[in-house]
KOLVEX-38410 format. One record per residue (C-alpha): residue in three letters; x, y, z. Coordinates in steps of 0.5 Angstrom, whole numbers, padded with zeros to 4 digits, always signed. Last residue first. Example, Ala and Ser with C-alpha at 12.3 -4.5 7.8 and 13.67 -1.06 7.14 Angstrom:
BEGIN
SER+0027-0002+0014/ALA+0025-0009+0016/
***
This chain:
BEGIN
ARG+0533+0280-0254/GLU+0530+0273-0253/LYS+0537+0271-0251/PHE+0537+0277-0246/TYR+0534+0274-0241/ASN+0538+0268-0239/SER+0533+0266-0234/SER+0538+0265-0228/ILE+0543+0271-0232/VAL+0537+0276-0232/LYS+0534+0274-0225/ASP+0541+0275-0223/SER+0542+0281-0225/ILE+0534+0283-0222/GLU+0536+0281-0215/ILE+0542+0286-0215/GLY+0539+0290-0219/LYS+0533+0291-0213/LEU+0540+0294-0209/ALA+0540+0300-0215/HIS+0532+0302-0214/GLN+0533+0301-0206/LYS+0539+0306-0207/ILE+0535+0311-0211/ASP+0529+0311-0206/GLU+0533+0313-0202/PRO+0537+0318-0204/ALA+0544+0318-0205/ASN+0550+0318-0202/GLY+0556+0313-0203/VAL+0558+0306-0200/VAL+0551+0302-0201/LYS+0552+0295-0197/GLY+0548+0289-0202/ASN+0555+0284-0200/ASP+0558+0285-0207/LEU+0557+0292-0206/VAL+0552+0298-0208/ALA+0556+0304-0211/PHE+0554+0311-0210/ASN+0556+0319-0212/LEU+0549+0320-0217/ASN+0548+0326-0222/THR+0553+0322-0228/ASN+0557+0324-0233/LEU+0564+0322-0232/LEU+0562+0315-0228/VAL+0557+0313-0234/ARG+0552+0309-0231/GLY+0553+0301-0228/MET+0547+0295-0230/SER+0547+0296-0238/THR+0542+0293-0242/ASP+0538+0298-0243/GLN+0543+0303-0244/TYR+0548+0299-0247/GLU+0548+0300-0255/ARG+0542+0306-0255/SER+0548+0310-0252/ASP+0551+0310-0259/ILE+0560+0310-0257/GLY+0564+0316-0257/LEU+0570+0312-0255/LEU+0568+0315-0248/TYR+0562+0314-0247/CYS+0563+0306-0249/ILE+0569+0307-0244/THR+0564+0310-0238/PRO+0558+0305-0240/LEU+0562+0299-0238/LEU+0566+0300-0234/ASP+0560+0303-0229/VAL+0559+0295-0226/GLN+0566+0294-0223/GLY+0563+0300-0218/GLY+0562+0308-0217/ILE+0564+0313-0213/THR+0565+0320-0217/ASP+0572+0322-0214/ILE+0575+0324-0222/THR+0582+0326-0222/LYS+0584+0328-0228/PRO+0591+0328-0232/LYS+0593+0332-0239/MET+0594+0327-0244/GLY+0600+0326-0249/LYS+0599+0317-0248/HIS+0592+0315-0246/TYR+0591+0312-0239/VAL+0584+0310-0237/ILE+0587+0309-0228/LEU+0580+0305-0225/PRO+0584+0303-0218/ILE+0581+0298-0213/GLU+0577+0300-0208/LYS+0574+0295-0201/ASN+0574+0300-0197/ASN+0578+0295-0192/ASN+0583+0300-0188/LEU+0588+0298-0185/TRP+0595+0300-0189/TRP+0593+0308-0188/ASP+0593+0307-0182/GLU+0601+0306-0180/LYS+0604+0299-0178/GLN+0608+0296-0174/SER+0607+0290-0168/LEU+0603+0287-0175/ASN+0596+0284-0172/GLU+0593+0288-0176/ILE+0595+0288-0182/SER+0595+0279-0182/ASN+0588+0280-0179/GLN+0586+0282-0185/TYR+0590+0277-0190/TYR+0584+0275-0195/LYS+0580+0282-0199/HIS+0585+0286-0194/VAL+0591+0283-0198/GLY+0588+0283-0205/GLU+0583+0287-0206/HIS+0578+0285-0213/ASP+0579+0285-0221/GLY+0585+0290-0221/SER+0584+0297-0225/ILE+0588+0298-0232/VAL+0586+0302-0238/ILE+0591+0303-0245/VAL+0588+0309-0250/THR+0592+0307-0256/ASN+0593+0310-0262/GLU+0599+0314-0261/LEU+0602+0308-0256/ILE+0602+0303-0261/GLY+0608+0307-0264/GLN+0612+0299-0263/LYS+0617+0304-0258/ASP+0611+0306-0254/LEU+0608+0299-0253/GLU+0615+0297-0251/ASP+0614+0302-0245/ILE+0607+0301-0245/PHE+0610+0292-0242/MET+0616+0296-0239/GLY+0611+0299-0234/LEU+0607+0293-0234/CYS+0613+0289-0232/LYS+0615+0294-0226/ASP+0607+0294-0223/THR+0607+0286-0223/TYR+0615+0287-0218/HIS+0611+0292-0214/ILE+0604+0289-0213/SER+0608+0283-0211/GLN+0613+0286-0206/PHE+0607+0290-0203/TYR+0603+0283-0203/GLY+0609+0279-0199/GLY+0610+0285-0194/LEU+0603+0285-0193/TYR+0602+0278-0192/SER+0609+0278-0187/ASP+0616+0277-0188/ASN+0617+0283-0191/LEU+0614+0286-0186/GLU+0616+0284-0179/LYS+0624+0284-0183/ASN+0624+0291-0185/LEU+0622+0292-0192/ASN+0627+0296-0199/LEU+0623+0293-0203/SER+0626+0290-0209/ARG+0623+0282-0209/TYR+0623+0278-0214/LYS+0630+0275-0212/GLU+0626+0273-0205/ASP+0620+0269-0209/ILE+0614+0271-0209/ASN+0610+0269-0203/PHE+0603+0273-0204/PRO+0599+0269-0201/MET+0595+0271-0206/HIS+0596+0272-0214/SER+0601+0277-0216/THR+0603+0273-0221/LEU+0598+0273-0225/THR+0595+0277-0231/VAL+0588+0278-0235/ILE+0589+0283-0241/PHE+0582+0284-0245/THR+0584+0288-0252/TYR+0579+0291-0257/PHE+0582+0292-0264/PRO+0581+0298-0268/GLN+0585+0296-0272/SER+0586+0288-0273/GLN+0592+0285-0270/ALA+0599+0282-0270/ARG+0602+0289-0266/ILE+0598+0286-0260/LEU+0600+0278-0261/PRO+0607+0281-0261/VAL+0607+0285-0255/ILE+0603+0280-0251/GLN+0610+0275-0250/LYS+0613+0281-0246/LEU+0607+0280-0243/TYR+0607+0274-0241/SER+0614+0274-0238/GLU+0615+0279-0234/ASP+0608+0277-0231/SER+0610+0270-0230/LEU+0608+0264-0232/GLY+0603+0260-0226/LEU+0601+0259-0220/GLY+0607+0264-0217/ILE+0611+0265-0221/LYS+0614+0261-0226/GLU+0618+0263-0232/ASP+0620+0259-0239/VAL+0611+0258-0241/ASN+0612+0259-0248/PHE+0605+0262-0249/SER+0599+0258-0252/THR+0598+0254-0248/GLU+0596+0258-0243/ASP+0591+0262-0244/THR+0588+0266-0251/CYS+0581+0267-0252/LYS+0579+0270-0259/GLU+0572+0274-0263/PHE+0569+0276-0255/GLY+0562+0276-0254/ILE+0560+0274-0247/SER+0560+0267-0251/TYR+0567+0266-0252/LEU+0568+0269-0246/ALA+0564+0264-0243/ARG+0568+0258-0246/MET+0574+0262-0244/TRP+0573+0263-0237/ASN+0572+0257-0234/TRP+0574+0259-0227/TYR+0581+0256-0230/PRO+0578+0251-0236/GLY+0582+0256-0240/LYS+0589+0256-0237/ASP+0591+0262-0234/SER+0597+0267-0237/HIS+0590+0270-0240/ILE+0588+0274-0247/ALA+0581+0275-0250/HIS+0581+0279-0256/THR+0576+0283-0260/TYR+0577+0287-0267/TYR+0573+0293-0268/GLY+0568+0295-0273/TYR+0564+0299-0269/LYS+0559+0293-0270/LYS+0565+0289-0266/LEU+0565+0295-0261/ILE+0558+0293-0258/LYS+0560+0285-0258/PRO+0566+0286-0254/LEU+0564+0291-0248/SER+0557+0286-0249/ASN+0549+0285-0248/TYR+0549+0279-0246/THR+0547+0271-0248/ASN+0549+0266-0243/ASP+0553+0258-0245/PRO+0558+0259-0239/TYR+0551+0259-0234/ARG+0554+0254-0228/PHE+0560+0255-0228/PHE+0562+0262-0230/THR+0557+0266-0226/SER+0561+0262-0219/GLY+0557+0261-0215/ARG+0551+0263-0211/ARG+0549+0271-0211/VAL+0549+0271-0219/PRO+0554+0277-0222/PHE+0553+0284-0223/ILE+0552+0286-0230/SER+0556+0292-0234/THR+0558+0287-0239/ASN+0565+0286-0240/VAL+0566+0290-0234/ILE+0562+0285-0230/LEU+0564+0278-0233/ASP+0572+0279-0233/GLY+0572+0282-0225/ASP+0567+0275-0224/SER+0571+0271-0227/SER+0577+0273-0221/ILE+0572+0272-0215/GLY+0566+0268-0217/ASN+0563+0269-0210/HIS+0562+0275-0211/THR+0565+0281-0215/GLN+0564+0288-0214/GLU+0570+0292-0213/HIS+0569+0299-0213/TYR+0572+0305-0216/ASN+0574+0312-0211/ASN+0579+0314-0215/PHE+0578+0314-0222/TYR+0585+0317-0225/ILE+0584+0319-0232/SER+0591+0319-0235/ASN+0598+0322-0237/LYS+0600+0323-0231/LEU+0597+0318-0227/LEU+0601+0313-0232/ARG+0608+0316-0228/ASN+0604+0312-0221/LEU+0602+0306-0224/ASN+0609+0306-0226/PRO+0612+0308-0219/THR+0608+0303-0216/ILE+0611+0301-0208/GLU+0615+0307-0210/LYS+0620+0308-0206/GLY+0623+0311-0200/ASN+0623+0307-0194/ILE+0616+0305-0196/SER+0611+0309-0202/LYS+0605+0310-0203/ASN+0601+0314-0209/ILE+0597+0308-0211/VAL+0597+0303-0206/PHE+0590+0304-0202/ASN+0587+0303-0209/GLU+0588+0294-0210/LEU+0590+0291-0215/SER+0588+0283-0213/GLU+0591+0280-0221/VAL+0591+0286-0225/GLN+0587+0287-0231/ILE+0589+0290-0235/TYR+0583+0293-0242/ILE+0587+0295-0248/LEU+0583+0300-0252/ASN+0584+0302-0259/LYS+0582+0309-0262/ASP+0576+0310-0265/LYS+0574+0315-0261/PHE+0577+0316-0254/LEU+0575+0324-0252/GLY+0567+0321-0256/LYS+0564+0324-0250/TYR+0569+0326-0244/GLU+0568+0334-0245/ASN+0561+0333-0244/ASP+0554+0332-0246/ARG+0547+0333-0244/GLU+0542+0327-0244/ILE+0542+0324-0238/LYS+0538+0318-0236/GLU+0538+0315-0229/LYS+0536+0308-0229/LYS+0528+0307-0229/ASN+0527+0303-0236/PHE+0532+0299-0233/TRP+0528+0297-0226/GLU+0521+0297-0231/LYS+0525+0291-0236/ILE+0527+0287-0230/ASP+0520+0289-0227/ILE+0516+0286-0233/LYS+0520+0280-0235/GLU+0518+0278-0227/GLN+0510+0279-0228/GLU+0511+0276-0235/SER+0514+0270-0231/LEU+0520+0269-0232/GLU+0523+0261-0233/ILE+0530+0259-0229/HIS+0536+0255-0232/ARG+0537+0249-0230/CYS+0540+0247-0222/GLU+0537+0253-0219/LYS+0532+0249-0215/ILE+0536+0242-0213/TYR+0541+0248-0211/ASN+0536+0251-0208/ILE+0534+0246-0203/ILE+0542+0244-0203/ASP+0544+0251-0199/PHE+0538+0251-0194/VAL+0541+0244-0191/HIS+0548+0248-0191/TYR+0545+0254-0187/GLY+0542+0250-0183/ILE+0547+0246-0181/PRO+0552+0252-0180/SER+0545+0254-0176/LEU+0539+0257-0180/ASN+0539+0265-0178/SER+0547+0267-0177/ILE+0549+0262-0182/THR+0542+0266-0187/VAL+0545+0273-0184/LYS+0552+0271-0186/PRO+0550+0269-0192/SER+0551+0276-0195/TYR+0546+0279-0200/THR+0542+0275-0203/MET+0542+0268-0198/GLN+0537+0271-0194/TYR+0533+0265-0191/ILE+0532+0267-0184/ALA+0531+0276-0186/GLN+0526+0274-0192/LYS+0521+0271-0187/LYS+0522+0275-0182/THR+0524+0277-0176/ASN+0521+0275-0169/PHE+0524+0269-0168/LEU+0522+0266-0162/ILE+0514+0270-0161/LYS+0514+0270-0169/ALA+0512+0262-0170/ASP+0510+0262-0177/VAL+0518+0264-0180/PRO+0520+0258-0177/GLU+0515+0254-0181/ILE+0519+0247-0183/ILE+0524+0247-0177/PHE+0521+0248-0171/ILE+0517+0243-0172/ILE+0523+0237-0176/SER+0526+0237-0169/PHE+0521+0235-0165/LEU+0519+0230-0171/LEU+0526+0227-0170/SER+0526+0226-0164/VAL+0519+0223-0162/THR+0520+0218-0167/PHE+0527+0217-0166/ALA+0525+0216-0159/ARG+0518+0210-0162/VAL+0525+0207-0165/GLN+0529+0207-0160/VAL+0524+0204-0154/SER+0520+0199-0159/LYS+0528+0196-0160/LYS+0529+0195-0153/SER+0535+0200-0151/VAL+0543+0197-0150/ASN+0546+0202-0145/VAL+0552+0206-0147/LYS+0558+0205-0141/HIS+0561+0212-0137/LYS+0569+0213-0137/LYS+0572+0211-0144/TYR+0564+0214-0146/PHE+0566+0221-0145/TYR+0574+0221-0146/TYR+0571+0220-0153/LEU+0566+0225-0153/ILE+0571+0231-0150/LEU+0576+0228-0155/ILE+0570+0230-0160/ASP+0569+0237-0158/LEU+0576+0239-0158/PHE+0576+0237-0166/LEU+0574+0245-0168/LEU+0580+0247-0163/LEU+0583+0244-0169/ASP+0583+0250-0172/TYR+0589+0253-0168/PHE+0593+0251-0173/LYS+0590+0255-0178/ILE+0589+0255-0184/LEU+0588+0260-0190/SER+0596+0260-0193/LYS+0595+0253-0194/ILE+0590+0254-0200/SER+0594+0259-0204/ASP+0600+0254-0203/SER+0596+0250-0205/LEU+0592+0253-0212/ASN+0596+0249-0218/TYR+0589+0246-0220/LEU+0584+0248-0214/ASN+0580+0252-0220/GLY+0578+0244-0223/THR+0574+0243-0215/GLN+0569+0247-0218/MET+0563+0244-0217/MET+0564+0243-0210/SER+0562+0252-0211/HIS+0556+0250-0213/VAL+0554+0245-0207/SER+0556+0251-0202/LEU+0561+0253-0197/PHE+0561+0259-0195/SER+0562+0266-0196/GLY+0568+0271-0196/PHE+0572+0268-0200/GLY+0579+0266-0198/ARG+0577+0268-0191/PHE+0570+0264-0190/TYR+0574+0258-0195/TRP+0577+0255-0190/ILE+0571+0257-0184/ASP+0567+0254-0189/THR+0571+0248-0190/LEU+0572+0247-0182/PHE+0566+0246-0181/LEU+0565+0241-0186/LEU+0570+0238-0183/THR+0568+0238-0176/ILE+0560+0236-0180/LEU+0563+0230-0182/PHE+0567+0228-0174/ASN+0561+0229-0171/ILE+0557+0225-0175/PHE+0562+0219-0175/PHE+0563+0220-0167/LEU+0555+0219-0165/TYR+0555+0213-0171/TYR+0560+0209-0167/VAL+0557+0211-0161/LYS+0550+0208-0164/PHE+0554+0201-0167/LYS+0558+0201-0160/GLY+0551+0198-0158/ARG+0545+0200-0162/PHE+0543+0202-0168/LEU+0536+0206-0170/PHE+0536+0211-0164/TYR+0543+0214-0168/PHE+0538+0216-0173/SER+0537+0222-0169/MET+0543+0226-0170/LEU+0542+0229-0176/ILE+0534+0231-0174/ILE+0538+0233-0167/ILE+0542+0239-0171/TYR+0538+0242-0175/SER+0534+0242-0168/PHE+0538+0243-0163/TYR+0540+0251-0169/LEU+0532+0252-0168/LEU+0532+0251-0161/TYR+0537+0256-0160/SER+0533+0262-0164/PRO+0534+0268-0168/ILE+0542+0267-0166/CYS+0545+0274-0166/GLY+0545+0276-0159/ILE+0548+0270-0157/THR+0554+0270-0161/TYR+0557+0275-0157/PHE+0557+0271-0152/PHE+0561+0265-0154/ALA+0567+0269-0158/PHE+0572+0263-0162/SER+0576+0269-0163/LYS+0581+0268-0169/THR+0576+0275-0171/ASP+0572+0276-0176/THR+0567+0277-0170/ILE+0561+0275-0175/ILE+0564+0269-0177/TYR+0568+0267-0171/ALA+0562+0268-0166/LEU+0558+0263-0172/ILE+0563+0258-0171/SER+0563+0258-0164/ILE+0555+0258-0164/SER+0555+0250-0168/LYS+0561+0248-0164/ILE+0558+0249-0158/PHE+0550+0246-0161/LEU+0556+0240-0163/LEU+0557+0239-0157/PHE+0550+0239-0154/VAL+0548+0234-0158/SER+0554+0230-0157/LEU+0552+0231-0151/ILE+0545+0229-0151/PHE+0547+0222-0155/LEU+0551+0220-0151/LYS+0546+0220-0144/ASN+0542+0217-0147/ASN+0540+0210-0143/LEU+0541+0215-0138/TYR+0538+0221-0139/ILE+0532+0216-0140/SER+0532+0213-0134/LYS+0533+0218-0131/PHE+0526+0222-0134/ARG+0522+0217-0133/GLU+0525+0216-0124/LYS+0522+0223-0125/LEU+0517+0221-0127/TYR+0515+0215-0124/HIS+0516+0220-0117/MET+0511+0226-0120/
***
C-alpha cells in the first residue's frame, strides 16, 4: 500500500503540469458548451452538468491531444503543452465567433469558403466581444504554475509507457462510446447528431470531439455519394407521400403569363412590417405594397450554413440545403428541377442579379447550374456609391431598371439586395428615422435604419418600373433571405434599457409579399417557409403541378390543408399530425441525399 501511495505521488510530481493542463482544458471545454447552450454572455459551468453525457469522453479527447507531451523531454514538454493549449483556444474562439454569426460551428467545409471574408471586416468585428479574452486565462494560470514548480524529466522508457497507456485509455472511450449505455444512456444517433443541430454533437462529443468528427465526415463527404437502390426508393416514396390536392381555387393561374420579379432583401425580418417608431413607419413602402398584395405573415426562413446563398437555393429549387457547409460551395454544378427551368418551358427569359461579385458564396456558378440563362454581378454595374459591403441599394436598383426594360417578355428576374447586411452600421447621412441615442447606437437601431433605407430604395425602384409601364404585366415578390438583427444580435436587443415587446421575439419569420398593381389585398395566415415559394408561385402563374410535384419539397401555401414549417434546426412550428411532422422532418435528410448524390441528374 505504501508502495502504491509513493508510486502515485511520483506520477503526480513528474506530471503535475500535464494534469493541470488537462484539467484546465476540460474546464474550458465545458465553459464553451455553457456559452453555446445558454446563448448568453455567462459561462455557466453548473448549467452544463446535466447536458454532458459523460465527462470521460471529454477527458478522452483532451488526453489524446495532450498525450504527445510524454514523447518530449525537458522544456520541450512545456512548450508542447502551451502550444496545444493556444491552438485549441484559438479554435474555440473561432467557434464562438462563428456561432454568433451563423448559429453553427467552424467546420472544414466552412474553412473552404474563405473567399467570403472579402469586405466582411466590420461584420466579423461585430461578433467579437472583449470578454472572449477570458478564454486565454487558463494559459496564464498554467504559466504561473510552471514558473512556481520545476518540471521533472522522466526516463525515456517511462515516457513511452505513459504515452501508450494514456493514449489507449482515451481511445477506449471514443471508439464505441455508444455501447457504453451505462455511461451515456443514449443512442448513437443522438451522440453523433449533426443533421439538425450541431449543438447536440458538440455537447455530447465535446468541442474537441466535434472537430474530430467533423474531419472524419469531411473526408467521407468530399465527393458525390452513390445512393443504394433502397435509398433511391426511399427518396421516390418521400415525394409520393407529400400532400397532393387536386381541387383548385381562385388563386390558380391568377398571374398567368405575367412577368415575375423576385426581390430577396438582405436580412429583412417580418417583425418590422407595419411597425412605427416615434410616429414614423420603418417600412412605409412595403406597407404601401400590402394594399395590393397577397401577404404571407407566417412565413419562416429555412437557410442553414450557406446563409444568403441558401436563400437563393431554396426559393429557386424547393430543396433544403445540405446540413454541413454551403451547398453552393460543395455542389455548385448540381442539377435541379428549378423555378427558372420550369418557367423557361413556358417561354420565360430568366435572369439573376446580385450587387456583389460572382464568387461570393459561389452564387454565380451555382445559379447558372440551377438554370438561369444570365447572371449579372457587381462587375456589370457602375459602383458610384458604396454603403457597407458594396454598391448602395439605391444605385443598384436604379441601374437594374434598364436591364429589366431590355429583357424579352415574359421574364423571371431574381434580384438580391445588399445594403441591409449586418453589422447594420449604415452611415449617419442615410439614417432618417428619429431614434433616441441608445437605440440609434445599438445594432437594433442600425438595423431599423438600414431596413428603412432599403425600403426607400425599393419604393423608388417600383415607382420607376411603374413609370416605365412594366408593372401592368408584372408580379413582384418580395421576401428576406433570412433573419437579420435577431439572427446575430439577440443579446444586444435584450440588453437595451428601454425595449418594446415586439422587438424581442426571435421567431425566424421573414415576410413574403406578392404584389400586383391594382389587386385587392389578402393576408394568408398559413404557416410555411422558403421551401414553399416555388410551388406557391408556380400555382399563381398557372404552371401545371406535374412540373414540380415530384421534385419540390414544399407545398402550395394558397391551397393546402397543412399548417406548419420545418426550421433549419429540425424544429417544426405550427400544427400537424405527428406522422406528417415526421415525414416533413425526414425531408431534411432526404434533401441532403438528393443534393450530395446529384439525384436529379438522372431524371
